[in-house]
N, C-alpha and C positions, 0 to 999 in steps of 0.2 A: 434890435432896439435897445438902447441903453437908458437906465433909470438915472435921473438926476438925484442929487442929495435931497432936494425938496420932495420929490416923489417918494423916496424911501422914508422920509420923516412922516409924510402924510399916511403912508401905508402902515407904519408902526403905530401911529396914533389911532387909526381905524381899528386895527387888531386889538389894541388895548381896550378901546371903548366896547368892542364886541365881547371881549372877555369879561369885563365888568358887568355888562348887561346880562350875559349868560350866567354869571355867578349869582347875580341878584335874583334872576328867574329861578335858578336851581334852589336857592334858599327859600323862596316863597312856596315852592312845591312841597317842602317839608314842614308840616305843622309843628307847633310847639307841643312837645311831649312832657313838659314838666308836671302838668296835672296828673298825667298817667303815672309818673314817678311817685307823686304823693299818694295816689290810690294804691299802688303796690306796697308802699311803706305802711299804709293803714291796714292793708290785708295781713301783712306780716305781724303787726301789733295785735290784730284780731286773733291770730293764731295763739299768741301768748296768753291772751285773756281766755280764749276758749279752753286751753289746757288747764288754767287755774279754775275756771268754772266747772270743768269736768271733775277735777280732783275734789272740789267742794261738794258736788252732788254725790260722788262716790262715798265720801266720808259721811254725808248725811244719810245715805241709804244703809250704811253699815251700822249706824248708831241706833240704839233702842229708843233714845229720847233726844230730840233735836229742836231747839238748842238744849244743851244740858241743863240740869237743875241748877238754879241759882242765877241764871242769865235772864235779865230783864231787858226786853227790847223796847226802847223809847221811839215813838214814831213822830212826835211833834217836830222836833228840830230837823231830823232827816227829811221829813215831809216838806218843810219850808225850804230846806236846801235844794230839794229836788225841783220844786216849783221855780226857784231862782235860776237854777241851771238850765232847765227846759226853756224858760222865758228868754234867757240870754241868747239862745239860738235864733229866736225870732227877731231879737234886737239886732244881732249881727247881720242877719239877712237883709234888714233895712239898710244897713251900711253898705252892703255889697250892691244893692239895687241903686243906692245913691251914686256910687262911683260909676256905675254903668250908664248913668244919666249925666256924667261929668259933674256931679255935685260933690266936690272935694270936702266942703265943710260938713255935709251930711255924713260922709264916710268917717270923718274924725269924731263927730258927735256920737254916732251909733257904736263905733268900735270902742271909744272911750267908755261908754256905758257898759258894753260887754265885758271889758277888762275889769271894771269895778264890780260887776256882778260875779265874775269869776273869783275875785279876791274875797268877796263876802262869803261865797261858798267855802273857800279854803278856811277862812276865819271860823265859820260855823263848824267845820270839821275838826279844827283844833280845839274849839270849845267843847265839842262832844267828847273828844278823847280825854280831856281833862276832867270830865264829869262821869265817865264810865266807871262802873264798880268792878270791872274785870280788866286784867292786864293781858299782855301778849302771851304769856305762858300759863294762863289760868286753866285752860282746857283747849280742845281741838277747835271748837267753834270760835273761841276768842282769837286763836292764832290765825285762823282763816279770815276772820273779820278784819283784823289789823293789816294783814298782808294785802288783802284785796282792796280795801279802802285807801291804804297808804299808796299802793301802786297806782291806783286811779288818781289820787291826789297829786302824785308826781306828774301825771299827764296833764292834769288841769293847770298845774304850775307852769309847765312848758307852754301850754296854750296861752296863758296870760302873757308870758314873755313874748310869744310869737305875735300876739295882737299888739303888744306894746311896740314891737319892732316895726309893725305896719304903721302905727301912729307916728313914730319918729320919722319914718321915710315920707309919710304923707305931709309932713310939715313943709316940705319943699314943693311949692306949687308946680303942678304938671308932672310930678313923679308918677302918679297913678292917673290914668285917663280911662275913658270908656273903651278905648282900643287896647290899652295895656294895664291890666289889673291882676296879674298873677298872684301877687302877695296877698291881697284881700281874699281872693278866691280860694287860695290854698289854706289860709287861716280859717275861713268859714268851714271848709270841708273837714279840717282837723277837729274843729270845735263841735261839729255835729257828731263826729265819731265819739268824742269824749262824752257827749250827752247820752248817746245810745248805750254806751258801756255802763254809764251810771244807772240808767233805768233798769238794766238787767241786774246790776248789783243790788239796787234797792229792793227789787222783787225777791231776789235770792236771800239776802241777809236780813231783811226787815219784815217781809210778808209771809214767806213760806216757812 
């Protein structure tokens, strides 16, 4: 039996269709691992902070007096900053819930509020620096204080930029949907991480 050119063309088309379908099915069998990548990144960042916290606690244990004489710890401004940052996590969560309900306007409103709260936190930290009576090299406590809070502030700054990036992308209708919202989800996960780190810092530097 001989195949005609039409039969050969039809066979080729069928094979191509099957290949595309098989490729699509193969793709669907592999879930999106980007959030896992974010989690791995945050675990790595946690190890850095853990090392810094450990060093701080060792210095504290080796010192006869902590904080050293002459260091006055003000709680009002850091306490307000802490409330703002913790509250911002709940605000951001509202934004993520909104996009999961296909509420793009809600995503923009709640994420914009979170970015503003993050900026207020950073402004409060800068104001605190400008009014402290000790500098980076005053003593060991002062050095630890500036390094830890500044490193955390760098992470907050990155978080605000990340949220701003989500807002820019969300300006295009349909960019984020209830089926596709990796950007907001990753930003929220990172922001919660920043909040937890700050709570630990606040306890170590201001309360203990």
